[in-house]
C-alpha positions as CSV (number, residue, x, y, z in Angstrom):
1,M,-24.7,-32.7,21.8
2,S,-25.2,-33.6,18.5
3,D,-22.6,-34.6,15.8
4,T,-23.4,-31.6,13.8
5,T,-23.4,-29.2,16.6
6,T,-20.0,-30.6,17.6
7,T,-18.9,-29.9,13.9
8,Y,-19.8,-26.4,14.1
9,A,-18.6,-25.8,17.7
10,S,-15.0,-26.4,16.1
11,S,-15.8,-24.1,13.4
12,M,-17.1,-21.3,15.7
13,G,-13.9,-21.9,18.0
14,R,-11.6,-21.1,15.0
15,L,-13.8,-18.1,14.1
16,K,-13.7,-16.8,17.7
17,A,-9.9,-16.5,17.4
18,M,-10.6,-14.1,14.6
19,S,-12.7,-11.7,16.7
20,G,-10.1,-9.0,16.7
21,H,-10.6,-8.6,12.8
22,F,-13.2,-6.6,13.3
23,L,-13.4,-2.9,14.1
24,A,-15.5,-1.8,17.1
25,R,-18.1,0.7,16.6
26,E,-16.1,3.5,18.3
27,T,-13.3,2.8,15.8
28,L,-15.4,3.1,13.0
29,S,-16.7,6.3,14.2
30,N,-13.3,7.8,14.9
31,L,-12.5,6.8,11.4
32,L,-15.2,8.9,10.2
33,G,-13.8,11.9,11.7
34,A,-10.7,11.8,9.9
35,R,-9.9,15.1,8.3
36,D,-8.7,13.5,5.0
37,I,-7.4,10.4,3.2
38,P,-3.8,10.8,4.9
39,E,-5.1,11.0,8.2
40,L,-7.6,8.1,7.6
41,A,-4.8,5.9,6.3
42,R,-2.7,6.7,9.6
43,M,-5.8,6.1,11.9
44,M,-6.5,2.6,10.1
45,D,-2.5,1.7,10.2
46,G,-3.4,1.5,14.0
47,T,-6.0,-1.2,13.6
48,S,-6.2,-4.8,12.5
49,Y,-6.0,-3.2,8.9
50,S,-2.4,-2.3,9.5
51,P,-0.6,-5.0,7.5
52,D,-2.9,-4.6,4.9
53,V,-2.7,-0.8,4.5
54,T,1.3,-1.3,4.6
55,R,1.2,-3.9,1.7
56,A,-1.0,-1.6,-0.3
57,N,1.0,1.3,0.0
58,E,4.0,-0.5,-1.4
59,T,2.1,-0.3,-4.8
60,Y,-0.8,2.4,-4.6
61,Q,-1.3,5.6,-2.9
62,N,-4.0,7.6,-1.2
63,E,-7.8,6.3,-1.6
64,V,-6.6,3.4,-4.0
65,A,-4.1,2.0,-1.5
66,L,-6.9,2.2,1.0
67,E,-9.4,0.3,-1.4
68,V,-7.0,-2.4,-2.2
69,A,-6.1,-2.8,1.7
70,I,-9.9,-3.2,2.7
71,A,-10.3,-5.8,-0.2
72,R,-7.5,-7.9,1.2
73,H,-8.8,-7.6,4.6
74,F,-12.2,-8.8,3.5
75,V,-10.4,-11.5,1.5
76,T,-8.7,-12.9,4.5
77,A,-12.0,-13.0,6.6
78,A,-14.0,-14.7,3.7
79,R,-11.3,-17.3,3.0
80,F,-11.0,-17.9,6.6
81,A,-14.8,-18.5,7.2
82,Y,-14.9,-20.8,4.2
83,E,-11.9,-23.1,5.4
84,A,-13.4,-23.2,8.8
85,A,-16.9,-24.5,7.4
86,P,-17.5,-28.1,8.1
87,F,-18.4,-30.1,4.9
88,A,-22.1,-29.8,5.5
89,G,-22.1,-26.2,5.2
90,R,-19.1,-25.5,2.9
91,S,-21.2,-25.4,-0.3
92,A,-23.8,-22.8,1.2
93,I,-20.6,-20.6,1.8
94,A,-19.3,-21.1,-1.5
95,A,-22.6,-20.3,-3.0
96,Y,-23.0,-17.1,-0.9
97,L,-19.2,-16.1,-1.9
98,R,-19.7,-16.1,-5.5
99,F,-21.0,-12.7,-5.3
100,W,-17.4,-11.9,-5.7
101,D,-17.5,-13.5,-9.0
102,I,-20.3,-11.5,-10.1
103,E,-19.2,-8.2,-9.0
104,N,-15.8,-8.8,-10.8
105,V,-17.6,-9.8,-14.1
106,V,-19.9,-6.8,-14.0
107,A,-16.9,-4.5,-13.3
108,I,-14.9,-6.0,-16.2
109,L,-17.8,-5.9,-18.6
110,A,-18.6,-2.1,-17.7
111,A,-14.8,-1.3,-18.0
112,K,-14.8,-2.9,-21.5
113,A,-17.9,-1.1,-22.7
114,Y,-16.6,2.5,-21.8
115,G,-13.0,1.8,-22.7
116,R,-11.4,2.0,-19.5
117,L,-7.7,0.9,-19.2
118,V,-6.9,-2.6,-17.7
119,T,-5.0,-1.2,-14.7
120,E,-7.8,1.1,-14.1
121,S,-10.2,-1.7,-14.0
122,E,-8.0,-4.4,-12.1
123,T,-7.4,-2.0,-9.1
124,Y,-10.8,-2.0,-8.2
125,L,-11.6,-5.6,-8.6
126,I,-12.3,-7.7,-5.2
127,S,-8.9,-9.0,-5.0
128,D,-6.0,-9.1,-2.7
129,R,-3.7,-9.0,-5.6
130,Q,-2.6,-12.6,-4.6
131,T,-5.5,-14.4,-3.6
132,P,-7.7,-15.9,-6.3
133,A,-10.6,-13.5,-7.0
134,G,-13.0,-16.3,-6.1
135,I,-11.4,-17.2,-2.8
136,T,-11.0,-20.8,-2.4
137,A,-14.9,-21.0,-2.9
138,G,-15.2,-18.9,-6.2
139,V,-15.0,-20.3,-9.8
140,M,-12.5,-17.9,-11.3
141,T,-8.8,-17.7,-10.0
142,Q,-6.7,-14.4,-10.3
143,D,-5.1,-15.5,-13.6
144,E,-8.3,-16.2,-15.0
145,I,-9.6,-12.6,-14.0
146,R,-6.5,-11.2,-15.7
147,N,-7.4,-13.1,-18.8
148,L,-10.6,-11.3,-18.9
149,L,-9.0,-8.1,-18.5
150,A,-6.8,-8.9,-21.3
151,Q,-9.6,-9.4,-23.7
152,P,-9.7,-6.5,-26.0
153,T,-13.4,-6.4,-26.5
154,V,-16.9,-7.1,-24.4
155,E,-17.5,-10.2,-26.8
156,G,-14.0,-11.4,-25.9
157,V,-14.9,-11.2,-22.3
158,V,-18.1,-12.9,-22.8
159,Q,-16.6,-15.6,-24.8
160,Q,-14.2,-16.5,-22.0
161,L,-17.1,-16.3,-19.5
162,T,-18.6,-19.4,-21.0
163,K,-16.2,-21.5,-19.3
164,F,-17.5,-20.6,-15.9
165,G,-21.2,-20.7,-16.3
166,Y,-21.6,-16.9,-16.7
167,G,-21.4,-16.6,-20.5
168,I,-24.5,-17.8,-21.7
169,T,-26.4,-15.7,-19.1
170,V,-24.5,-12.6,-20.4
171,M,-25.0,-13.7,-24.0
172,E,-28.7,-13.2,-23.7
173,H,-28.3,-9.6,-23.0
174,L,-25.2,-8.9,-24.9
175,E,-26.8,-7.0,-28.1
176,N,-28.9,-4.6,-25.8
177,F,-25.8,-4.0,-23.5
178,L,-23.5,-3.1,-26.5
179,K,-26.0,-0.6,-27.8
180,S,-27.1,0.7,-24.6
181,K,-24.1,0.6,-22.5
182,D,-26.6,-0.3,-19.4
183,I,-25.0,-2.8,-17.3
184,F,-28.1,-3.4,-14.9
185,P,-29.9,-5.8,-17.1
186,V,-26.8,-7.9,-17.3
187,S,-26.0,-7.8,-13.5
188,R,-29.5,-8.4,-12.7
189,A,-29.7,-11.4,-14.6
190,L,-26.5,-12.7,-13.1
191,E,-28.0,-12.1,-9.6
192,K,-31.1,-13.8,-10.3
193,E,-29.0,-17.0,-11.2
194,Y,-26.9,-16.5,-8.1
195,Y,-29.8,-16.3,-5.7
196,L,-31.2,-19.4,-7.1
197,A,-28.1,-21.3,-6.6
198,L,-27.8,-19.9,-3.0
199,G,-31.3,-20.9,-1.9
200,A,-30.6,-24.1,-3.2
201,Q,-27.7,-24.6,-1.3
202,S,-29.2,-23.3,1.9
203,K,-31.2,-26.6,2.3
204,F,-32.4,-28.3,5.3
205,F,-29.6,-30.2,6.9
206,Q,-29.2,-29.6,10.7
207,G,-32.7,-27.9,11.3
208,D,-31.5,-24.3,11.7
209,E,-30.6,-23.4,7.9
210,W,-33.9,-21.5,8.1
211,V,-32.1,-18.3,9.7
212,V,-29.8,-18.2,6.5
213,R,-32.7,-18.9,4.1
214,Q,-34.5,-16.0,5.9
215,F,-31.5,-13.8,5.3
216,V,-31.3,-14.6,1.5
217,S,-35.2,-13.9,1.3
218,E,-34.8,-10.5,3.0
219,E,-31.8,-9.5,0.9
220,I,-33.7,-10.5,-2.3
221,N,-36.6,-8.4,-0.8
222,S,-34.4,-5.3,-0.5
223,K,-32.9,-5.5,-3.7
224,N,-36.4,-5.9,-5.5
225,I,-37.8,-2.7,-3.3
226,L,-34.9,-0.7,-4.4
227,T,-35.4,-1.6,-8.1
228,L,-39.0,-0.6,-7.5
229,L,-38.1,2.7,-6.4
230,K,-35.5,3.3,-8.9
231,G,-37.8,2.1,-11.5
232,K,-40.7,4.2,-10.5
233,E,-38.5,7.3,-10.1
234,S,-36.9,6.9,-13.8
235,G,-40.7,6.5,-15.2
236,L,-40.5,2.9,-16.2
237,T,-43.8,1.4,-17.3
238,T,-45.5,-1.2,-15.0
239,E,-45.0,-4.0,-17.7
240,A,-41.0,-3.2,-17.8
241,F,-40.5,-4.1,-14.2
242,G,-41.3,-7.8,-14.6
243,P,-38.0,-9.2,-15.9
244,L,-36.1,-6.9,-13.2
245,F,-37.6,-8.6,-10.1
246,I,-35.7,-11.6,-8.4
247,E,-37.8,-14.5,-7.4
248,G,-37.4,-15.7,-3.8
249,G,-38.4,-12.7,-1.7
250,S,-41.1,-12.4,1.0
251,L,-42.9,-10.1,-1.4
252,S,-43.8,-12.0,-4.4
253,V,-43.4,-11.0,-8.1
254,R,-47.1,-10.3,-8.4
255,Q,-47.1,-8.0,-5.1
256,L,-44.1,-6.3,-6.5
257,T,-46.0,-5.6,-9.9
258,D,-49.1,-4.5,-8.1
259,L,-46.9,-1.9,-6.3
260,A,-45.3,-1.1,-9.6
261,S,-48.6,-0.1,-11.1
262,L,-49.0,2.8,-8.3
263,K,-48.1,6.5,-9.3
264,G,-44.9,7.2,-8.1
265,V,-42.2,6.8,-5.3
266,E,-44.2,8.1,-2.6
267,E,-47.2,6.0,-3.3
268,V,-45.0,2.8,-3.4
269,V,-43.5,3.6,0.1
270,S,-46.7,4.1,1.4
271,G,-48.0,0.9,0.1
272,L,-45.1,-1.1,1.8
273,D,-45.2,-2.9,4.8
274,P,-44.9,0.1,7.7
275,A,-42.5,-2.1,9.6
276,L,-39.9,-1.4,7.1
277,G,-39.8,2.1,8.4
278,L,-39.5,3.7,4.8
279,G,-42.5,6.0,5.3
280,E,-40.5,7.9,8.0
281,L,-38.0,8.9,5.3
282,L,-40.5,10.5,3.0
283,P,-40.0,14.0,4.1
284,E,-36.2,13.5,3.4
285,Y,-37.0,12.4,0.1
286,R,-39.2,15.2,-0.8
287,E,-36.4,17.5,0.4
288,R,-33.4,15.8,-1.3
289,Q,-35.0,13.9,-4.2
290,T,-32.7,11.0,-3.6
291,L,-33.3,7.3,-3.0
292,V,-30.2,6.8,-0.9
293,P,-31.9,6.8,2.5
294,F,-34.2,4.1,1.5
295,D,-31.3,2.1,0.6
296,I,-29.5,2.7,3.7
297,A,-32.6,2.0,5.8
298,L,-33.4,-1.3,3.9
299,R,-29.8,-2.5,4.3
300,R,-29.6,-1.5,8.0
301,L,-32.8,-3.1,9.0
302,Q,-31.9,-6.2,7.2
303,L,-28.4,-6.4,8.9
304,T,-29.9,-5.8,12.4
305,K,-32.6,-8.4,11.8
306,S,-30.1,-11.0,10.4
307,L,-27.5,-10.5,12.7
308,T,-29.6,-11.0,15.8
309,R,-31.2,-14.1,14.5
310,M,-27.6,-15.5,13.6
311,R,-26.2,-14.8,16.9
312,S,-29.0,-17.2,18.4
313,Y,-27.7,-20.0,16.5
314,P,-24.0,-19.9,16.6
315,L,-23.2,-23.5,16.3
316,S,-24.8,-23.7,13.0
317,L,-24.6,-22.6,9.3
318,A,-25.9,-19.1,10.8
319,G,-22.8,-18.7,12.9
320,L,-20.6,-18.7,9.9
321,F,-22.9,-16.3,7.9
322,H,-22.8,-14.0,10.9
323,F,-18.9,-13.6,10.4
324,I,-18.9,-13.2,6.7
325,L,-21.9,-10.6,6.9
326,L,-19.9,-8.6,9.5
327,A,-17.0,-8.7,7.4
328,R,-18.7,-7.7,4.1
329,S,-20.7,-4.8,5.8
330,E,-17.6,-3.3,7.4
331,R,-16.0,-3.3,4.0
332,A,-19.0,-1.4,2.7
333,D,-18.8,1.1,5.4
334,L,-15.2,1.7,5.2
335,R,-15.5,2.2,1.6
336,K,-18.1,4.8,1.9
337,I,-15.7,6.6,4.6
338,I,-12.9,6.5,2.0
339,Y,-14.8,8.2,-0.7
340,G,-16.7,10.5,1.6
341,K,-13.2,12.0,2.5
342,V,-12.3,12.1,-1.4
343,Y,-15.4,13.9,-2.2
344,Q,-15.6,15.8,1.2
345,I,-18.7,14.8,2.1
346,P,-19.7,16.4,5.5
347,N,-19.7,13.7,8.4
348,E,-23.1,14.5,9.3
349,H,-24.3,13.3,6.0
350,L,-21.8,10.4,5.6
351,S,-22.8,9.2,9.0
352,K,-26.1,8.5,7.8
353,E,-25.0,6.3,5.1
354,L,-23.0,3.7,7.3
355,V,-24.8,0.7,8.1
356,L,-22.8,-0.7,11.1
357,I,-22.7,2.5,13.1
358,G,-26.3,2.7,13.1
359,S,-27.4,-1.0,13.3
């Protein structure tokens, strides 16, 4: 056994001890069947989420308490994976977990632009209320996040962000953002920087990091395809798409731009790789006129392929990504269940939007 394999064996041993952190697929299905938020909370209280639900209920109520609880649960998993990573893989884990900072930054900017209260904004930040928002791997600590929230204007937030390497990127889009209140160009610019850095950190070391690079490439691909579909639905011109695409996916920007020249959503879907399975969803799109099924299908396909590959290389960087990806996907599904109950979405519709149950 090589030195690098031995190092990752130690990491995987630690993560294996956390196997009870995740919910079984059957448990997720049972949670989906809850009648309302109180029943969902009671059911979650009997799972690994129990301590987080109890703590959250000390300060919050109903769906907000559950939102905070699942955020805390994810923080625990992500922080554990980062700390378990050997030196060779820690920078890649840190780079991946920076999505945490980006989501927080986007949430704060949107809150300031729309005049929401600080307390309303802070509740939904990805934080366990005690752990730094960027976990150990992130740039911004909890106090720094609160400092951003305390800024009276969007400009004040951007000025503070220059300390963390995000300010210059946001500054380039600030004038248009203040006029339009459209956060997407800002979010996409931050994502472009994020994926560039993540790709650089997923470099060759042990020889099997290609699994992680493939995962990053497919995640970029999914984001670009969804951007393409949303843009066509919104009537964007072909020229307007260029700045929106992220480099690094298996579909090049040139290929994506060619697809953007097609007439509409249905033509774009028909022009994509049949292996993506999006063509099968066209009848549902025609009936419901929503892109959600395409989004879910892309996420589910990517998750299934990525987890299968990562399981084949447990004693590597891929094993650590497998753990974090499961935790992130579980949080996303639980959030959908929570707000499905809030807005009384029928279970037969809600179940189609859950990635883990159908993967």
